[in-house]
C-alpha positions in Angstrom: -128.5 -37.4 177.8 -129.5 -39.5 181.1 -133.0 -39.3 182.6 -132.3 -37.3 185.5 -130.6 -34.9 182.9 -133.4 -34.5 180.7 -135.9 -34.3 184.1 -133.9 -31.1 185.2 -133.7 -29.8 181.4 -137.4 -30.3 180.9 -138.8 -28.7 184.5 -135.5 -26.1 184.2 -138.0 -23.0 183.9 -140.5 -24.4 186.6 -142.9 -24.4 184.3 -143.8 -26.5 181.1 -146.3 -26.0 178.7 -149.2 -28.5 178.1 -150.7 -28.6 174.6 -154.2 -30.3 173.8 -156.1 -29.1 170.7 -158.9 -30.2 168.6 -156.9 -29.9 165.6 -153.3 -30.6 164.6 -153.0 -27.4 162.6 -153.9 -25.5 166.3 -151.6 -27.6 168.2 -148.8 -26.6 165.9 -149.7 -23.1 166.3 -150.0 -23.0 170.0 -146.5 -24.8 170.2 -144.9 -22.4 168.0 -146.5 -19.3 170.0 -145.1 -20.9 173.1 -141.7 -21.9 171.9 -141.5 -18.4 170.2 -142.4 -16.9 173.5 -139.2 -18.3 175.0 -141.0 -21.4 176.7 -138.4 -24.4 176.4 -140.7 -27.3 177.6 -144.3 -28.5 176.6 -145.8 -31.4 175.9 -148.1 -32.7 173.4 -151.2 -34.4 174.7 -152.3 -37.5 172.9 -155.9 -36.5 173.0 -154.5 -34.1 170.1 -155.5 -35.3 166.8 -151.8 -36.6 165.3 -150.1 -35.7 168.4 -147.7 -38.1 167.8 -147.0 -36.5 164.1 -146.4 -33.2 166.3 -144.0 -34.7 168.5 -141.9 -36.1 165.5 -141.9 -32.8 163.6 -141.0 -30.6 167.1 -138.4 -33.1 168.1 -136.6 -33.1 164.7 -136.9 -29.3 164.1 -135.8 -28.5 167.8 -133.3 -30.6 168.5 -131.7 -29.7 172.1 -133.0 -26.3 171.4 -136.4 -27.7 173.5 -137.1 -30.7 175.4 -140.6 -31.9 173.8 -142.9 -34.6 175.6 -145.7 -36.6 175.0 -148.9 -36.2 177.9 -152.0 -38.3 178.6 -149.9 -41.4 178.4 -152.1 -44.1 179.8 -150.5 -47.5 178.6 -147.7 -49.1 178.0 -148.5 -49.1 174.2 -149.1 -45.1 174.2 -145.7 -45.0 176.1 -143.5 -46.9 173.6 -145.4 -45.1 170.7 -144.5 -42.0 172.0 -140.7 -42.8 173.1 -140.4 -44.1 169.4 -142.1 -40.8 168.2 -139.3 -38.7 169.7 -140.8 -37.7 173.3 -138.1 -36.6 175.7 -140.2 -37.6 178.7 -143.5 -38.9 179.4 -146.7 -37.2 181.2 -149.8 -38.9 182.7 -152.9 -38.2 184.6 -152.5 -41.2 186.0 -150.2 -43.6 188.5 -149.2 -46.6 185.8 -146.6 -49.2 186.3 -146.0 -50.2 182.7 -145.9 -46.7 181.5 -142.6 -46.0 184.1 -141.1 -49.1 183.3 -141.7 -48.4 179.3 -140.4 -45.0 179.6 -137.3 -46.3 181.8 -136.9 -48.8 179.7 -135.5 -46.7 176.7 -134.1 -43.9 178.8 -137.3 -41.7 179.1 -138.3 -39.9 182.7 -141.8 -40.3 183.5 -144.2 -37.9 185.6 -147.2 -40.1 186.6 -150.1 -38.4 187.9 -151.2 -38.7 191.3 -153.8 -37.2 193.9 -152.4 -38.5 197.7 -149.4 -39.3 199.9 -150.1 -42.9 199.6 -149.9 -42.6 195.4 -146.8 -40.4 196.1 -145.1 -42.7 197.8 -146.3 -45.7 195.6 -144.8 -43.4 192.6 -141.2 -43.0 193.9 -141.2 -46.6 195.1 -142.1 -47.4 190.9 -139.2 -45.1 189.8 -141.1 -41.7 189.2 -138.8 -39.0 188.0 -141.2 -36.3 189.1 -144.6 -36.6 190.3 -148.0 -34.8 188.8 -150.0 -33.4 191.0 -153.6 -33.6 189.6 -155.9 -31.9 189.5 -153.9 -29.2 191.3 -157.6 -27.2 191.5 -158.5 -29.8 194.0 -155.8 -28.4 196.5 -154.5 -25.4 197.6 -150.3 -24.6 197.5 -150.1 -24.8 201.6 -151.5 -28.4 200.9 -148.0 -29.3 199.2 -146.1 -27.7 202.1 -148.0 -29.9 204.5 -147.4 -33.0 202.8 -143.6 -31.8 202.5 -143.3 -31.9 205.6 -143.4 -35.7 205.8 -142.4 -36.1 202.5 -139.7 -34.0 201.3 -138.3 -35.9 199.3 -141.3 -35.9 196.7 -141.0 -33.7 193.3 -144.3 -32.5 193.1 -145.5 -30.7 189.5 -148.9 -29.5 190.1 -151.1 -29.4 186.7 -154.8 -28.8 186.4 -156.0 -25.5 187.3 -153.1 -23.5 188.0 -152.9 -20.2 186.9 -150.7 -17.0 186.2 -151.4 -15.6 189.6 -151.1 -18.8 191.5 -148.1 -20.6 189.7 -145.2 -18.7 192.4 -147.3 -19.6 195.2 -147.1 -23.4 194.0 -143.5 -22.9 193.7 -142.9 -21.1 197.1 -145.1 -23.8 198.7 -142.3 -26.6 197.4 -143.5 -27.9 194.0 -140.6 -27.9 191.4 -142.6 -26.9 188.8 -146.0 -26.1 187.2 -147.9 -27.7 184.1 -150.0 -25.2 182.4 -152.5 -25.1 179.2 -154.3 -22.5 178.0 -153.6 -20.3 181.0 -150.1 -19.8 179.4 -150.9 -20.1 175.9 -153.7 -17.7 175.2 -153.5 -14.6 173.0 -151.2 -13.6 170.7 -147.6 -13.7 170.5 -146.5 -10.6 171.8 -149.2 -11.1 174.8 -148.1 -14.8 175.4 -144.0 -13.8 175.3 -144.6 -11.3 177.9 -146.7 -13.5 180.1 -144.5 -16.2 179.8 -141.4 -14.1 180.4 -142.9 -12.4 183.7 -144.2 -15.9 184.6 -140.6 -17.6 184.5 -139.1 -14.5 186.3 -141.9 -14.6 189.0 -141.3 -18.5 189.6 -137.6 -18.0 189.7 -138.2 -14.9 192.4 -140.4 -17.6 194.5 -138.3 -20.8 194.6 -136.8 -21.9 197.9 -133.1 -20.4 198.2 -132.1 -24.1 198.3 -134.0 -25.0 195.3 -131.9 -25.4 192.3 -134.0 -24.9 188.9 -135.7 -28.2 187.8 -135.2 -31.2 190.1 -131.6 -31.8 191.8 -129.3 -34.2 189.8 -128.4 -36.1 192.8 -132.1 -37.5 193.1 -132.0 -39.2 190.3 -128.1 -40.7 189.7 -129.1 -44.1 191.6 
């Protein structure tokens, strides 16, 4: 798949899950619960012990049924290791040119972290495939609407502090997807399954009529 195709698949539900745990077993269990609940895109944070092993296992077992990425990718070395482990996309809390270049060198989309319009423009100049607005808790959904009035081409992914309650507000304001961790994964399988199904439906309803699921293909053909 081309980068833009992976990006569309990773963001198709307008939500991607973030798995960050203190043990490998806990991360695996959380990922299994989320995937069983119908979530089709999740990142394994590299702050999790044996995170790359988890990425490899999930990518091998799921194939095209889900899009598995690596999160908290801070440098080129980590980016290359994540790609080698099978990560289909890379997410970072910061903006690092070498992470973007490394991911793109191997055909993998990169979603770097940004927090200001200046960083957003710089990230686009570096070729970022979508931009992780981090931490989202420092902003209000209306802030995205204001930013996109001047920068309508910016594909934003609010992450960090997004809740089940306000996630649709971020999408309605113009975000292409949201990243969610414990807010999405806490509880037993039935609870998570119901929460995930309800959330995906609410996000679809909140999306502006002109916004296709994920990010438009045309943005990534060039």
